[in-house]
Rosetta silent file (secondary structure, phi, psi, omega in degrees, C-alpha in Angstrom):
SEQUENCE: MKKWMLVCCCERDIETPEFFDTKEEAQEAMCKDFAYMLGLTAEEAKKIMLEGHDVDGDANIFEDYAWADKHISCDWRIFNMAGRV
SCORE:     score description
SCORE:     0.000 S_00000001
   1 L     0.000  132.340  176.912    0.000    0.000    0.000 S_00000001
   2 L   -69.348  139.606 -172.947    1.279    3.444   -0.923 S_00000001
   3 L  -105.824  -12.971 -175.519    1.755    5.581    2.171 S_00000001
   4 E  -129.743  139.708 -178.669    2.035    9.122    0.788 S_00000001
   5 E  -125.787  133.535  175.106   -0.280   11.139   -1.448 S_00000001
   6 E  -109.428  124.612  178.788    0.531   14.316   -3.382 S_00000001
   7 E  -117.999  136.308  176.601   -2.423   16.517   -4.335 S_00000001
   8 E  -123.538  137.455  176.768   -2.188   19.545   -6.614 S_00000001
   9 E  -128.170  118.153  177.836   -4.863   22.173   -7.115 S_00000001
  10 E  -119.246  123.319  179.034   -4.448   24.756   -9.905 S_00000001
  11 L    49.287   49.892  177.854   -7.016   27.481  -10.365 S_00000001
  12 L    66.964    9.406  177.531   -9.595   25.549   -8.287 S_00000001
  13 E  -104.164  111.728 -179.532   -9.095   22.402  -10.395 S_00000001
  14 E   -82.052  121.128  179.404   -7.987   19.474   -8.235 S_00000001
  15 L   -78.115  165.440  177.121   -5.716   17.172  -10.192 S_00000001
  16 L   -64.159  126.572 -179.703   -5.705   13.404   -9.792 S_00000001
  17 L   -61.762  151.232  174.663   -3.694   12.566   -6.654 S_00000001
  18 E  -112.029  144.888 -176.764   -0.395   10.725   -6.995 S_00000001
  19 E  -118.611  142.590 -175.060    0.632    8.010   -4.518 S_00000001
  20 E  -138.286  156.911  177.563    4.139    7.146   -3.307 S_00000001
  21 L   -79.170  -31.267 -177.257    5.853    4.661   -1.004 S_00000001
  22 L  -128.156  155.887  176.409    8.032    7.294    0.690 S_00000001
  23 H   -63.394  -36.310 -179.778    7.732   10.927    1.658 S_00000001
  24 H   -61.958  -39.699  177.473   10.965   11.603   -0.239 S_00000001
  25 H   -64.593  -41.276  178.102    9.411   10.310   -3.482 S_00000001
  26 H   -64.997  -39.954  178.232    6.386   12.577   -2.951 S_00000001
  27 H   -64.029  -40.786  177.936    8.700   15.530   -2.262 S_00000001
  28 H   -60.246  -44.601  179.291   10.653   14.843   -5.467 S_00000001
  29 H   -64.554  -41.496  178.611    7.428   14.855   -7.497 S_00000001
  30 H   -64.547  -41.013  177.888    6.270   18.065   -5.808 S_00000001
  31 H   -61.470  -41.608  179.204    9.659   19.702   -6.494 S_00000001
  32 H   -63.175  -45.490  178.974    9.421   18.727  -10.174 S_00000001
  33 H   -63.112  -46.582  179.492    5.905   20.172  -10.511 S_00000001
  34 H   -59.789  -45.755  179.838    6.875   23.338   -8.608 S_00000001
  35 H   -61.721  -45.655  179.168   10.013   23.749  -10.729 S_00000001
  36 H   -58.908  -43.876 -179.109    8.094   23.295  -13.984 S_00000001
  37 H   -61.052  -35.277 -174.452    5.538   25.903  -12.915 S_00000001
  38 H  -102.861   -0.019 -179.193    8.258   28.460  -12.154 S_00000001
  39 L    72.515   33.558  178.525   10.731   27.657  -14.909 S_00000001
  40 L  -109.923  172.982  169.868   13.308   26.263  -12.462 S_00000001
  41 L   -88.539  160.540  177.426   15.213   23.012  -12.293 S_00000001
  42 H   -61.948  -33.562  178.477   14.110   20.358   -9.802 S_00000001
  43 H   -66.232  -39.205  177.311   17.433   20.885   -8.007 S_00000001
  44 H   -65.234  -40.263  178.737   16.696   24.613   -7.611 S_00000001
  45 H   -64.705  -41.514  178.948   13.246   23.821   -6.222 S_00000001
  46 H   -64.259  -39.087  178.082   14.707   21.334   -3.744 S_00000001
  47 H   -62.719  -41.904  177.183   17.266   23.934   -2.609 S_00000001
  48 H   -61.655  -42.503  179.292   14.432   26.436   -2.006 S_00000001
  49 H   -60.922  -44.714 -176.812   12.569   23.763   -0.008 S_00000001
  50 H   -72.458  -34.006 -178.024   15.622   23.009    2.150 S_00000001
  51 H   -87.116  -20.582  175.758   16.597   26.659    2.697 S_00000001
  52 L    72.500   35.098  175.407   13.049   27.839    3.339 S_00000001
  53 L  -117.355  156.146 -176.381   12.978   31.041    1.312 S_00000001
  54 L   -87.419  170.978  179.792   10.364   32.237   -1.145 S_00000001
  55 L  -106.956   98.610  178.199   10.669   32.961   -4.851 S_00000001
  56 L    53.926   27.084 -179.700   10.147   36.694   -5.378 S_00000001
  57 L    71.100    3.421 -177.194    7.251   36.637   -2.894 S_00000001
  58 L  -107.493   -5.282 -176.483    5.179   34.718   -5.460 S_00000001
  59 E  -164.376  155.104  174.266    5.928   31.122   -4.506 S_00000001
  60 E  -159.292  155.849 -179.507    7.375   28.894   -1.801 S_00000001
  61 E  -137.518  136.028 -179.380    7.945   25.220   -1.166 S_00000001
  62 L  -127.420 -175.995 -178.464    8.215   23.383    2.147 S_00000001
  63 L   -60.070  -39.981 -172.583    8.504   19.716    3.214 S_00000001
  64 L  -113.629   -7.360 -179.336    4.760   19.010    3.022 S_00000001
  65 E  -157.683  163.258  177.690    3.298   21.741    0.832 S_00000001
  66 E  -150.812  159.488  176.505    4.027   24.360   -1.795 S_00000001
  67 E  -148.551  153.329  177.595    2.247   27.246   -3.450 S_00000001
  68 E  -150.403  131.909  175.618    2.805   29.462   -6.475 S_00000001
  69 E  -124.603   60.005  178.994    0.983   32.539   -7.730 S_00000001
  70 L   -93.233  -99.820 -179.569    2.927   33.266  -10.894 S_00000001
  71 L   -76.772  -38.476  173.719    1.029   32.814  -14.155 S_00000001
  72 L  -136.575  167.925 -179.441   -1.692   30.806  -12.440 S_00000001
  73 E   -95.963  122.950  178.719   -2.357   29.894   -8.815 S_00000001
  74 E  -132.636  145.530  175.696   -1.287   26.387   -7.763 S_00000001
  75 E  -133.481  141.190  176.389   -1.057   24.630   -4.416 S_00000001
  76 E  -123.774  148.589  177.994    0.491   21.254   -3.573 S_00000001
  77 E  -148.130  134.745  176.448    0.087   19.188   -0.414 S_00000001
  78 E  -103.180  128.662  179.640    1.625   15.899    0.713 S_00000001
  79 E  -115.530  141.183  172.900   -0.528   13.705    2.968 S_00000001
  80 E   -87.023  115.905 -176.137    0.525   10.718    5.062 S_00000001
  81 L   -88.378   -9.217 -174.504   -1.994    7.983    4.216 S_00000001
  82 L  -104.130   11.702 -177.710   -0.731    5.493    6.812 S_00000001
  83 L    88.212 -140.913 -178.205   -1.366    7.558    9.925 S_00000001
  84 L   -71.292  150.785  178.667    1.567    8.502   12.115 S_00000001
  85 L   -96.240    0.000    0.000    5.110    8.165   10.839 S_00000001
């Protein structure tokens, strides 16, 4: 059973959730989506997540969630499906 779920909502449209075995896999997918949205590399997005700073006040990414209000408004959230970790 997959233990982690990544949900993305762009402009009030909830995308189909993605499921992962580890939180790290879900974070990688979120970093890729966030990077694509902002025209960054996945490595740049991961660095922003680890350092905890925003992107020009229009976007930010954390361990469990991210948001971006650039061209369109998108939000990502990682959920633990197995209860406590």
